[in-house]
Jmol script that loads the backbone (N, CA, C; Angstrom):
load data "model"
ATOM      1  N   MET A   1      -3.268   3.301 -62.398  1.00  0.00           N
ATOM      2  CA  MET A   1      -2.672   4.227 -62.982  1.00  0.00           C
ATOM      3  C   MET A   1      -3.633   5.434 -62.400  1.00  0.00           C
ATOM      4  N   ASP A   2      -2.996   6.578 -62.446  1.00  0.00           N
ATOM      5  CA  ASP A   2      -3.480   7.675 -62.010  1.00  0.00           C
ATOM      6  C   ASP A   2      -2.491   9.013 -62.622  1.00  0.00           C
ATOM      7  N   VAL A   3      -3.324   9.985 -62.611  1.00  0.00           N
ATOM      8  CA  VAL A   3      -2.609  11.385 -63.211  1.00  0.00           C
ATOM      9  C   VAL A   3      -2.797  12.458 -62.193  1.00  0.00           C
ATOM     10  N   GLY A   4      -1.821  13.070 -61.526  1.00  0.00           N
ATOM     11  CA  GLY A   4      -1.679  13.948 -60.745  1.00  0.00           C
ATOM     12  C   GLY A   4      -1.032  15.131 -61.020  1.00  0.00           C
ATOM     13  N   PRO A   5      -1.276  16.286 -60.480  1.00  0.00           N
ATOM     14  CA  PRO A   5      -0.526  17.682 -60.758  1.00  0.00           C
ATOM     15  C   PRO A   5       0.773  17.621 -60.440  1.00  0.00           C
ATOM     16  N   SER A   6       1.480  16.832 -59.658  1.00  0.00           N
ATOM     17  CA  SER A   6       2.728  16.794 -58.979  1.00  0.00           C
ATOM     18  C   SER A   6       2.978  15.293 -58.420  1.00  0.00           C
ATOM     19  N   GLU A   7       4.218  15.187 -57.848  1.00  0.00           N
ATOM     20  CA  GLU A   7       4.180  13.999 -56.975  1.00  0.00           C
ATOM     21  C   GLU A   7       4.504  14.391 -55.694  1.00  0.00           C
ATOM     22  N   ALA A   8       3.715  15.371 -55.130  1.00  0.00           N
ATOM     23  CA  ALA A   8       3.769  15.792 -53.684  1.00  0.00           C
ATOM     24  C   ALA A   8       3.044  14.655 -52.987  1.00  0.00           C
ATOM     25  N   GLU A   9       3.290  15.029 -51.404  1.00  0.00           N
ATOM     26  CA  GLU A   9       2.659  13.866 -50.680  1.00  0.00           C
ATOM     27  C   GLU A   9       0.927  13.536 -50.961  1.00  0.00           C
ATOM     28  N   THR A  10       0.455  14.939 -50.945  1.00  0.00           N
ATOM     29  CA  THR A  10      -0.989  14.962 -51.336  1.00  0.00           C
ATOM     30  C   THR A  10      -1.360  14.079 -52.274  1.00  0.00           C
ATOM     31  N   PHE A  11      -0.832  13.903 -53.424  1.00  0.00           N
ATOM     32  CA  PHE A  11      -1.232  12.990 -54.498  1.00  0.00           C
ATOM     33  C   PHE A  11      -0.989  11.715 -54.000  1.00  0.00           C
ATOM     34  N   TRP A  12       0.159  11.303 -53.626  1.00  0.00           N
ATOM     35  CA  TRP A  12       0.574   9.955 -53.313  1.00  0.00           C
ATOM     36  C   TRP A  12      -0.191   9.387 -52.216  1.00  0.00           C
ATOM     37  N   THR A  13      -0.732  10.257 -51.247  1.00  0.00           N
ATOM     38  CA  THR A  13      -1.494   9.843 -50.124  1.00  0.00           C
ATOM     39  C   THR A  13      -2.922   9.341 -50.676  1.00  0.00           C
ATOM     40  N   ALA A  14      -3.664  10.201 -51.416  1.00  0.00           N
ATOM     41  CA  ALA A  14      -4.884   9.979 -52.213  1.00  0.00           C
ATOM     42  C   ALA A  14      -4.692   8.612 -53.133  1.00  0.00           C
ATOM     43  N   PHE A  15      -3.632   8.803 -53.756  1.00  0.00           N
ATOM     44  CA  PHE A  15      -3.613   7.414 -54.631  1.00  0.00           C
ATOM     45  C   PHE A  15      -3.456   5.940 -54.164  1.00  0.00           C
ATOM     46  N   LEU A  16      -2.711   6.160 -52.745  1.00  0.00           N
ATOM     47  CA  LEU A  16      -2.487   4.847 -52.259  1.00  0.00           C
ATOM     48  C   LEU A  16      -3.596   4.696 -51.459  1.00  0.00           C
ATOM     49  N   ARG A  17      -4.612   5.422 -50.841  1.00  0.00           N
ATOM     50  CA  ARG A  17      -5.589   5.156 -50.317  1.00  0.00           C
ATOM     51  C   ARG A  17      -6.743   4.713 -51.271  1.00  0.00           C
ATOM     52  N   LYS A  18      -6.700   5.144 -52.332  1.00  0.00           N
ATOM     53  CA  LYS A  18      -7.602   4.524 -53.526  1.00  0.00           C
ATOM     54  C   LYS A  18      -7.293   3.169 -53.631  1.00  0.00           C
ATOM     55  N   LEU A  19      -5.988   2.696 -53.898  1.00  0.00           N
ATOM     56  CA  LEU A  19      -5.678   1.468 -53.951  1.00  0.00           C
ATOM     57  C   LEU A  19      -6.031   0.296 -52.558  1.00  0.00           C
ATOM     58  N   ALA A  20      -6.091   1.150 -51.536  1.00  0.00           N
ATOM     59  CA  ALA A  20      -6.247   0.238 -50.318  1.00  0.00           C
ATOM     60  C   ALA A  20      -7.834   0.009 -50.209  1.00  0.00           C
ATOM     61  N   ARG A  21      -8.523   1.237 -50.721  1.00  0.00           N
ATOM     62  CA  ARG A  21     -10.103   0.869 -50.689  1.00  0.00           C
ATOM     63  C   ARG A  21     -10.467  -0.117 -51.789  1.00  0.00           C
ATOM     64  N   ARG A  22      -9.633  -0.485 -52.755  1.00  0.00           N
ATOM     65  CA  ARG A  22      -9.906  -1.562 -53.881  1.00  0.00           C
ATOM     66  C   ARG A  22      -9.354  -2.725 -53.373  1.00  0.00           C
ATOM     67  N   GLY A  23      -9.188  -2.957 -52.340  1.00  0.00           N
ATOM     68  CA  GLY A  23      -8.498  -4.156 -51.658  1.00  0.00           C
ATOM     69  C   GLY A  23      -7.061  -4.713 -51.761  1.00  0.00           C
ATOM     70  N   LEU A  24      -6.166  -3.675 -52.028  1.00  0.00           N
ATOM     71  CA  LEU A  24      -4.848  -3.870 -51.872  1.00  0.00           C
ATOM     72  C   LEU A  24      -4.292  -3.669 -50.625  1.00  0.00           C
ATOM     73  N   HIS A  25      -3.648  -4.520 -49.978  1.00  0.00           N
ATOM     74  CA  HIS A  25      -2.981  -4.474 -48.691  1.00  0.00           C
ATOM     75  C   HIS A  25      -2.202  -5.623 -48.236  1.00  0.00           C
ATOM     76  N   GLY A  26      -1.554  -5.388 -47.274  1.00  0.00           N
ATOM     77  CA  GLY A  26      -0.389  -6.574 -46.905  1.00  0.00           C
ATOM     78  C   GLY A  26       0.975  -6.314 -47.624  1.00  0.00           C
ATOM     79  N   PHE A  27       1.173  -5.358 -47.802  1.00  0.00           N
ATOM     80  CA  PHE A  27       2.515  -5.035 -48.486  1.00  0.00           C
ATOM     81  C   PHE A  27       3.558  -5.173 -47.573  1.00  0.00           C
ATOM     82  N   LYS A  28       4.739  -5.543 -47.700  1.00  0.00           N
ATOM     83  CA  LYS A  28       5.873  -5.868 -47.280  1.00  0.00           C
ATOM     84  C   LYS A  28       7.010  -4.773 -47.646  1.00  0.00           C
ATOM     85  N   LEU A  29       6.874  -4.393 -48.566  1.00  0.00           N
ATOM     86  CA  LEU A  29       8.249  -3.448 -49.044  1.00  0.00           C
ATOM     87  C   LEU A  29       7.643  -2.686 -50.348  1.00  0.00           C
ATOM     88  N   VAL A  30       7.867  -1.312 -50.539  1.00  0.00           N
ATOM     89  CA  VAL A  30       7.692  -0.513 -51.450  1.00  0.00           C
ATOM     90  C   VAL A  30       8.929  -0.045 -52.164  1.00  0.00           C
ATOM     91  N   ILE A  31       9.173  -0.171 -53.356  1.00  0.00           N
ATOM     92  CA  ILE A  31      10.413   0.298 -53.862  1.00  0.00           C
ATOM     93  C   ILE A  31      10.119   1.352 -55.120  1.00  0.00           C
ATOM     94  N   SER A  32      10.720   2.577 -54.932  1.00  0.00           N
ATOM     95  CA  SER A  32      10.335   3.692 -55.717  1.00  0.00           C
ATOM     96  C   SER A  32      11.595   4.574 -55.916  1.00  0.00           C
ATOM     97  N   ASP A  33      11.332   5.791 -56.655  1.00  0.00           N
ATOM     98  CA  ASP A  33      12.426   6.869 -56.778  1.00  0.00           C
ATOM     99  C   ASP A  33      12.245   7.671 -55.456  1.00  0.00           C
ATOM    100  N   ALA A  34      13.149   8.428 -54.959  1.00  0.00           N
ATOM    101  CA  ALA A  34      13.161   8.852 -53.711  1.00  0.00           C
ATOM    102  C   ALA A  34      12.477  10.277 -53.518  1.00  0.00           C
ATOM    103  N   HIS A  35      11.368  10.674 -54.176  1.00  0.00           N
ATOM    104  CA  HIS A  35      10.478  11.611 -54.001  1.00  0.00           C
ATOM    105  C   HIS A  35      10.082  11.919 -52.513  1.00  0.00           C
ATOM    106  N   GLU A  36      10.143  12.592 -51.840  1.00  0.00           N
ATOM    107  CA  GLU A  36       9.756  12.821 -50.558  1.00  0.00           C
ATOM    108  C   GLU A  36       8.315  12.303 -50.443  1.00  0.00           C
ATOM    109  N   GLY A  37       7.440  12.963 -51.223  1.00  0.00           N
ATOM    110  CA  GLY A  37       6.161  12.662 -51.468  1.00  0.00           C
ATOM    111  C   GLY A  37       5.823  11.150 -51.018  1.00  0.00           C
ATOM    112  N   ILE A  38       6.226  10.240 -51.897  1.00  0.00           N
ATOM    113  CA  ILE A  38       5.596   9.138 -52.009  1.00  0.00           C
ATOM    114  C   ILE A  38       6.288   8.424 -50.846  1.00  0.00           C
ATOM    115  N   LYS A  39       7.453   8.738 -50.280  1.00  0.00           N
ATOM    116  CA  LYS A  39       8.171   7.967 -49.111  1.00  0.00           C
ATOM    117  C   LYS A  39       7.140   8.215 -47.800  1.00  0.00           C
ATOM    118  N   ALA A  40       6.760   9.431 -47.464  1.00  0.00           N
ATOM    119  CA  ALA A  40       5.764  10.134 -46.676  1.00  0.00           C
ATOM    120  C   ALA A  40       4.547   9.224 -46.626  1.00  0.00           C
ATOM    121  N   SER A  41       4.129   9.121 -47.701  1.00  0.00           N
ATOM    122  CA  SER A  41       2.620   8.645 -48.059  1.00  0.00           C
ATOM    123  C   SER A  41       2.678   6.919 -47.610  1.00  0.00           C
ATOM    124  N   VAL A  42       3.723   6.378 -48.205  1.00  0.00           N
ATOM    125  CA  VAL A  42       3.967   4.981 -47.849  1.00  0.00           C
ATOM    126  C   VAL A  42       4.149   4.671 -46.455  1.00  0.00           C
ATOM    127  N   ALA A  43       4.865   5.678 -45.751  1.00  0.00           N
ATOM    128  CA  ALA A  43       4.766   5.220 -44.393  1.00  0.00           C
ATOM    129  C   ALA A  43       3.363   5.663 -43.749  1.00  0.00           C
ATOM    130  N   LYS A  44       2.617   6.651 -44.016  1.00  0.00           N
ATOM    131  CA  LYS A  44       1.389   6.982 -43.482  1.00  0.00           C
ATOM    132  C   LYS A  44       0.298   5.863 -43.696  1.00  0.00           C
ATOM    133  N   VAL A  45       0.358   5.630 -45.083  1.00  0.00           N
ATOM    134  CA  VAL A  45      -1.071   4.899 -45.587  1.00  0.00           C
ATOM    135  C   VAL A  45      -0.749   3.472 -45.581  1.00  0.00           C
ATOM    136  N   MET A  46       0.427   2.996 -45.912  1.00  0.00           N
ATOM    137  CA  MET A  46       0.753   1.468 -46.096  1.00  0.00           C
ATOM    138  C   MET A  46       1.358   0.992 -44.957  1.00  0.00           C
ATOM    139  N   ASN A  47       1.913   1.713 -43.990  1.00  0.00           N
ATOM    140  CA  ASN A  47       2.677   1.497 -42.907  1.00  0.00           C
ATOM    141  C   ASN A  47       3.622   0.268 -43.035  1.00  0.00           C
ATOM    142  N   THR A  48       4.542   0.427 -44.035  1.00  0.00           N
ATOM    143  CA  THR A  48       5.254  -0.477 -44.598  1.00  0.00           C
ATOM    144  C   THR A  48       6.906   0.127 -45.024  1.00  0.00           C
ATOM    145  N   THR A  49       7.687  -0.656 -45.347  1.00  0.00           N
ATOM    146  CA  THR A  49       9.131  -0.411 -45.314  1.00  0.00           C
ATOM    147  C   THR A  49       9.124   0.170 -46.679  1.00  0.00           C
ATOM    148  N   TRP A  50      10.081   1.259 -46.956  1.00  0.00           N
ATOM    149  CA  TRP A  50      10.271   1.980 -48.410  1.00  0.00           C
ATOM    150  C   TRP A  50      11.745   1.556 -48.569  1.00  0.00           C
ATOM    151  N   LYS A  51      12.147   1.504 -49.924  1.00  0.00           N
ATOM    152  CA  LYS A  51      13.531   1.200 -50.399  1.00  0.00           C
ATOM    153  C   LYS A  51      13.619   2.051 -51.750  1.00  0.00           C
ATOM    154  N   ARG A  52      14.744   2.822 -51.831  1.00  0.00           N
ATOM    155  CA  ARG A  52      14.984   3.490 -53.046  1.00  0.00           C
ATOM    156  C   ARG A  52      15.220   2.579 -54.188  1.00  0.00           C
ATOM    157  N   CYS A  53      14.832   2.713 -55.526  1.00  0.00           N
ATOM    158  CA  CYS A  53      14.965   2.018 -56.394  1.00  0.00           C
ATOM    159  C   CYS A  53      16.285   2.099 -57.064  1.00  0.00           C
ATOM    160  N   ARG A  54      17.032   0.795 -57.260  1.00  0.00           N
ATOM    161  CA  ARG A  54      18.343   0.794 -57.676  1.00  0.00           C
ATOM    162  C   ARG A  54      18.451   1.561 -58.946  1.00  0.00           C
ATOM    163  N   VAL A  55      17.774   1.446 -59.975  1.00  0.00           N
ATOM    164  CA  VAL A  55      17.810   1.980 -61.305  1.00  0.00           C
ATOM    165  C   VAL A  55      17.719   3.665 -61.090  1.00  0.00           C
ATOM    166  N   HIS A  56      16.840   4.091 -60.298  1.00  0.00           N
ATOM    167  CA  HIS A  56      16.755   5.490 -60.140  1.00  0.00           C
ATOM    168  C   HIS A  56      18.015   5.945 -59.255  1.00  0.00           C
ATOM    169  N   PHE A  57      18.479   5.103 -58.260  1.00  0.00           N
ATOM    170  CA  PHE A  57      19.518   5.735 -57.574  1.00  0.00           C
ATOM    171  C   PHE A  57      20.894   5.825 -58.394  1.00  0.00           C
ATOM    172  N   MET A  58      21.150   4.898 -59.324  1.00  0.00           N
ATOM    173  CA  MET A  58      22.106   4.765 -60.509  1.00  0.00           C
ATOM    174  C   MET A  58      22.082   6.071 -61.262  1.00  0.00           C
ATOM    175  N   ARG A  59      21.088   6.165 -61.735  1.00  0.00           N
ATOM    176  CA  ARG A  59      20.469   7.434 -62.629  1.00  0.00           C
ATOM    177  C   ARG A  59      21.017   8.745 -61.944  1.00  0.00           C
ATOM    178  N   ASN A  60      20.470   8.877 -60.713  1.00  0.00           N
ATOM    179  CA  ASN A  60      20.810  10.110 -59.977  1.00  0.00           C
ATOM    180  C   ASN A  60      22.304  10.119 -59.907  1.00  0.00           C
ATOM    181  N   ALA A  61      22.936   8.956 -59.306  1.00  0.00           N
ATOM    182  CA  ALA A  61      24.598   9.139 -58.971  1.00  0.00           C
ATOM    183  C   ALA A  61      25.306   9.277 -60.224  1.00  0.00           C
ATOM    184  N   LEU A  62      24.915   8.866 -61.515  1.00  0.00           N
ATOM    185  CA  LEU A  62      25.906   8.806 -62.542  1.00  0.00           C
ATOM    186  C   LEU A  62      25.514  10.305 -63.146  1.00  0.00           C
ATOM    187  N   ALA A  63      24.594  11.154 -62.608  1.00  0.00           N
ATOM    188  CA  ALA A  63      24.564  12.416 -63.416  1.00  0.00           C
ATOM    189  C   ALA A  63      25.345  13.459 -62.659  1.00  0.00           C
ATOM    190  N   HIS A  64      25.904  12.733 -61.488  1.00  0.00           N
ATOM    191  CA  HIS A  64      26.905  13.607 -60.706  1.00  0.00           C
ATOM    192  C   HIS A  64      28.363  13.289 -61.215  1.00  0.00           C
ATOM    193  N   ALA A  65      28.487  12.176 -61.680  1.00  0.00           N
ATOM    194  CA  ALA A  65      29.880  11.779 -62.075  1.00  0.00           C
ATOM    195  C   ALA A  65      30.420  12.190 -63.241  1.00  0.00           C
ATOM    196  N   GLY A  66      29.499  12.905 -64.139  1.00  0.00           N
ATOM    197  CA  GLY A  66      30.101  13.591 -65.531  1.00  0.00           C
ATOM    198  C   GLY A  66      30.390  12.335 -66.574  1.00  0.00           C
ATOM    199  N   ARG A  67      30.121  12.794 -67.679  1.00  0.00           N
ATOM    200  CA  ARG A  67      30.267  11.953 -68.689  1.00  0.00           C
ATOM    201  C   ARG A  67      31.571  11.116 -68.833  1.00  0.00           C
ATOM    202  N   SER A  68      32.450  11.734 -68.506  1.00  0.00           N
ATOM    203  CA  SER A  68      33.804  10.783 -68.408  1.00  0.00           C
ATOM    204  C   SER A  68      34.004  10.020 -67.392  1.00  0.00           C
ATOM    205  N   GLY A  69      33.214  10.069 -66.292  1.00  0.00           N
ATOM    206  CA  GLY A  69      33.564   9.344 -65.165  1.00  0.00           C
ATOM    207  C   GLY A  69      32.216   8.425 -65.034  1.00  0.00           C
ATOM    208  N   GLN A  70      31.515   8.213 -65.647  1.00  0.00           N
ATOM    209  CA  GLN A  70      30.247   7.424 -65.564  1.00  0.00           C
ATOM    210  C   GLN A  70      30.769   6.132 -65.415  1.00  0.00           C
ATOM    211  N   ARG A  71      31.699   5.730 -66.370  1.00  0.00           N
ATOM    212  CA  ARG A  71      31.937   4.249 -66.666  1.00  0.00           C
ATOM    213  C   ARG A  71      32.610   3.561 -65.084  1.00  0.00           C
ATOM    214  N   VAL A  72      33.685   4.366 -64.618  1.00  0.00           N
ATOM    215  CA  VAL A  72      34.192   4.127 -63.551  1.00  0.00           C
ATOM    216  C   VAL A  72      33.413   4.278 -62.361  1.00  0.00           C
ATOM    217  N   PHE A  73      32.785   4.981 -62.029  1.00  0.00           N
ATOM    218  CA  PHE A  73      31.658   5.416 -61.062  1.00  0.00           C
ATOM    219  C   PHE A  73      30.791   4.312 -61.085  1.00  0.00           C
ATOM    220  N   SER A  74      30.255   3.800 -61.990  1.00  0.00           N
ATOM    221  CA  SER A  74      29.294   2.756 -62.465  1.00  0.00           C
ATOM    222  C   SER A  74      29.895   1.319 -61.935  1.00  0.00           C
ATOM    223  N   ALA A  75      30.869   1.179 -62.250  1.00  0.00           N
ATOM    224  CA  ALA A  75      31.783  -0.128 -62.053  1.00  0.00           C
ATOM    225  C   ALA A  75      32.077  -0.085 -60.602  1.00  0.00           C
ATOM    226  N   PHE A  76      32.322   0.927 -59.820  1.00  0.00           N
ATOM    227  CA  PHE A  76      32.611   0.821 -58.514  1.00  0.00           C
ATOM    228  C   PHE A  76      31.294   0.559 -57.852  1.00  0.00           C
ATOM    229  N   THR A  77      30.281   1.209 -58.357  1.00  0.00           N
ATOM    230  CA  THR A  77      29.070   1.432 -57.218  1.00  0.00           C
ATOM    231  C   THR A  77      28.681  -0.112 -57.785  1.00  0.00           C
ATOM    232  N   ALA A  78      28.909  -0.564 -58.702  1.00  0.00           N
ATOM    233  CA  ALA A  78      28.098  -2.061 -58.967  1.00  0.00           C
ATOM    234  C   ALA A  78      28.859  -3.136 -57.972  1.00  0.00           C
ATOM    235  N   THR A  79      29.902  -2.938 -57.378  1.00  0.00           N
ATOM    236  CA  THR A  79      30.337  -3.487 -56.421  1.00  0.00           C
ATOM    237  C   THR A  79      29.693  -3.791 -55.023  1.00  0.00           C
ATOM    238  N   THR A  80      28.909  -2.602 -54.893  1.00  0.00           N
ATOM    239  CA  THR A  80      28.201  -2.702 -53.871  1.00  0.00           C
ATOM    240  C   THR A  80      26.905  -3.222 -53.785  1.00  0.00           C
ATOM    241  N   PHE A  81      26.274  -3.506 -54.944  1.00  0.00           N
ATOM    242  CA  PHE A  81      25.167  -4.298 -55.229  1.00  0.00           C
ATOM    243  C   PHE A  81      25.358  -5.802 -55.154  1.00  0.00           C
ATOM    244  N   ALA A  82      26.589  -6.010 -55.361  1.00  0.00           N
ATOM    245  CA  ALA A  82      27.193  -7.377 -55.473  1.00  0.00           C
ATOM    246  C   ALA A  82      27.381  -8.225 -53.993  1.00  0.00           C
ATOM    247  N   GLN A  83      27.158  -7.603 -52.969  1.00  0.00           N
ATOM    248  CA  GLN A  83      27.547  -7.914 -51.552  1.00  0.00           C
ATOM    249  C   GLN A  83      26.455  -8.934 -51.211  1.00  0.00           C
ATOM    250  N   GLU A  84      27.000  -9.821 -50.217  1.00  0.00           N
ATOM    251  CA  GLU A  84      26.252 -10.899 -49.778  1.00  0.00           C
ATOM    252  C   GLU A  84      24.898 -10.321 -48.714  1.00  0.00           C
ATOM    253  N   ASP A  85      25.462  -9.564 -47.935  1.00  0.00           N
ATOM    254  CA  ASP A  85      24.243  -9.187 -47.133  1.00  0.00           C
ATOM    255  C   ASP A  85      24.357  -7.433 -46.880  1.00  0.00           C
ATOM    256  N   ALA A  86      23.432  -6.843 -46.242  1.00  0.00           N
ATOM    257  CA  ALA A  86      23.179  -5.336 -45.826  1.00  0.00           C
ATOM    258  C   ALA A  86      24.628  -4.598 -45.311  1.00  0.00           C
ATOM    259  N   GLN A  87      25.122  -5.512 -44.372  1.00  0.00           N
ATOM    260  CA  GLN A  87      26.280  -4.963 -43.696  1.00  0.00           C
ATOM    261  C   GLN A  87      27.318  -5.134 -44.709  1.00  0.00           C
ATOM    262  N   ALA A  88      27.454  -5.941 -45.360  1.00  0.00           N
ATOM    263  CA  ALA A  88      28.879  -6.102 -46.231  1.00  0.00           C
ATOM    264  C   ALA A  88      28.517  -4.799 -47.481  1.00  0.00           C
ATOM    265  N   ALA A  89      27.291  -4.647 -47.717  1.00  0.00           N
ATOM    266  CA  ALA A  89      27.178  -3.715 -48.988  1.00  0.00           C
ATOM    267  C   ALA A  89      27.416  -2.366 -48.204  1.00  0.00           C
ATOM    268  N   ARG A  90      27.044  -1.958 -47.092  1.00  0.00           N
ATOM    269  CA  ARG A  90      27.066  -0.843 -46.455  1.00  0.00           C
ATOM    270  C   ARG A  90      28.946  -0.365 -46.496  1.00  0.00           C
ATOM    271  N   LEU A  91      29.605  -1.516 -45.855  1.00  0.00           N
ATOM    272  CA  LEU A  91      31.026  -1.342 -45.744  1.00  0.00           C
ATOM    273  C   LEU A  91      31.549  -1.115 -47.360  1.00  0.00           C
ATOM    274  N   GLN A  92      31.140  -1.794 -48.456  1.00  0.00           N
ATOM    275  CA  GLN A  92      31.669  -1.712 -49.635  1.00  0.00           C
ATOM    276  C   GLN A  92      31.461  -0.492 -50.172  1.00  0.00           C
ATOM    277  N   TRP A  93      30.010   0.153 -49.956  1.00  0.00           N
ATOM    278  CA  TRP A  93      29.796   1.617 -50.304  1.00  0.00           C
ATOM    279  C   TRP A  93      30.799   2.407 -49.726  1.00  0.00           C
ATOM    280  N   ARG A  94      30.926   2.495 -48.373  1.00  0.00           N
ATOM    281  CA  ARG A  94      32.038   3.257 -47.653  1.00  0.00           C
ATOM    282  C   ARG A  94      33.243   3.326 -48.398  1.00  0.00           C
ATOM    283  N   ARG A  95      33.753   2.015 -48.574  1.00  0.00           N
ATOM    284  CA  ARG A  95      34.793   2.091 -49.519  1.00  0.00           C
ATOM    285  C   ARG A  95      34.989   2.637 -50.943  1.00  0.00           C
ATOM    286  N   VAL A  96      33.769   2.505 -51.569  1.00  0.00           N
ATOM    287  CA  VAL A  96      33.464   3.143 -52.925  1.00  0.00           C
ATOM    288  C   VAL A  96      33.693   4.750 -52.743  1.00  0.00           C
ATOM    289  N   THR A  97      32.700   4.987 -52.172  1.00  0.00           N
ATOM    290  CA  THR A  97      32.692   6.572 -51.530  1.00  0.00           C
ATOM    291  C   THR A  97      34.105   7.076 -51.171  1.00  0.00           C
ATOM    292  N   ASP A  98      34.797   6.322 -50.326  1.00  0.00           N
ATOM    293  CA  ASP A  98      36.111   6.968 -50.051  1.00  0.00           C
ATOM    294  C   ASP A  98      36.952   7.083 -51.178  1.00  0.00           C
ATOM    295  N   GLN A  99      37.088   6.146 -52.086  1.00  0.00           N
ATOM    296  CA  GLN A  99      37.863   6.062 -53.256  1.00  0.00           C
ATOM    297  C   GLN A  99      37.603   7.148 -54.191  1.00  0.00           C
ATOM    298  N   VAL A 100      36.232   7.524 -54.430  1.00  0.00           N
ATOM    299  CA  VAL A 100      35.813   8.352 -55.588  1.00  0.00           C
ATOM    300  C   VAL A 100      35.806   9.733 -55.202  1.00  0.00           C
ATOM    301  N   ARG A 101      35.403   9.837 -53.735  1.00  0.00           N
ATOM    302  CA  ARG A 101      35.321  11.378 -53.303  1.00  0.00           C
ATOM    303  C   ARG A 101      36.005  12.387 -54.164  1.00  0.00           C
ATOM    304  N   PRO A 102      37.195  12.097 -53.840  1.00  0.00           N
ATOM    305  CA  PRO A 102      38.196  13.364 -54.481  1.00  0.00           C
ATOM    306  C   PRO A 102      37.787  13.864 -55.881  1.00  0.00           C
ATOM    307  N   VAL A 103      37.202  12.903 -56.671  1.00  0.00           N
ATOM    308  CA  VAL A 103      36.808  13.123 -58.006  1.00  0.00           C
ATOM    309  C   VAL A 103      35.220  13.439 -58.052  1.00  0.00           C
ATOM    310  N   PHE A 104      34.496  12.678 -57.387  1.00  0.00           N
ATOM    311  CA  PHE A 104      33.246  12.909 -57.544  1.00  0.00           C
ATOM    312  C   PHE A 104      32.594  13.541 -56.229  1.00  0.00           C
ATOM    313  N   ARG A 105      32.489  14.578 -55.901  1.00  0.00           N
ATOM    314  CA  ARG A 105      32.123  15.220 -54.358  1.00  0.00           C
ATOM    315  C   ARG A 105      30.943  14.850 -53.735  1.00  0.00           C
ATOM    316  N   ARG A 106      29.965  14.459 -54.662  1.00  0.00           N
ATOM    317  CA  ARG A 106      28.542  13.997 -54.114  1.00  0.00           C
ATOM    318  C   ARG A 106      28.593  12.578 -54.027  1.00  0.00           C
ATOM    319  N   ALA A 107      29.490  11.723 -54.002  1.00  0.00           N
ATOM    320  CA  ALA A 107      29.607  10.400 -53.980  1.00  0.00           C
ATOM    321  C   ALA A 107      28.930   9.714 -52.814  1.00  0.00           C
ATOM    322  N   THR A 108      28.650  10.715 -51.692  1.00  0.00           N
ATOM    323  CA  THR A 108      28.114  10.162 -50.577  1.00  0.00           C
ATOM    324  C   THR A 108      26.905   9.988 -50.582  1.00  0.00           C
ATOM    325  N   MET A 109      26.033   9.842 -51.424  1.00  0.00           N
ATOM    326  CA  MET A 109      24.610   9.736 -51.583  1.00  0.00           C
ATOM    327  C   MET A 109      24.468   8.158 -51.314  1.00  0.00           C
ATOM    328  N   THR A 110      23.365   8.142 -50.410  1.00  0.00           N
ATOM    329  CA  THR A 110      22.936   6.838 -50.055  1.00  0.00           C
ATOM    330  C   THR A 110      22.091   5.926 -50.895  1.00  0.00           C
ATOM    331  N   PRO A 111      22.566   4.786 -51.338  1.00  0.00           N
ATOM    332  CA  PRO A 111      21.874   3.628 -52.181  1.00  0.00           C
ATOM    333  C   PRO A 111      20.461   3.502 -51.779  1.00  0.00           C
TER     334      PRO A 111
END
end "model"
wireframe off; spacefill off
backbone 0.3
color backbone group
C-alpha cells in the first residue's frame, strides 16, 4: 500500500517499481480501473496485459444510464459478460450498444 498525490503515471510507475524491487514479478495480467496513469505504468514496468475491472466499468457505464435506465442497461450489459469467449462477448456488446444507443448516447464505451 502507498499514498500518492494523484493517480498519475509517475506515481504508479514508482509504486510498481517498488513492488518489483521487493521481488514481485511474473505477472500475467493486471486488472484495475481505467486511469491512464496505471495503464501506462503497467505496460512500462510490468510488461504485461492490462484489463479494465468489470466493477469499475459497470459503475462508469451506469452513471451514463441515468437513474431510470440503470436497471435495463445493467441487465443488457450483463448478457455480454455471460458469453463463452471474447469473440462472442464482443458481438453481444455490439448488439447491446446498438439496442440502447438511442436512449444511452455513451453506450459505446468499451468494457
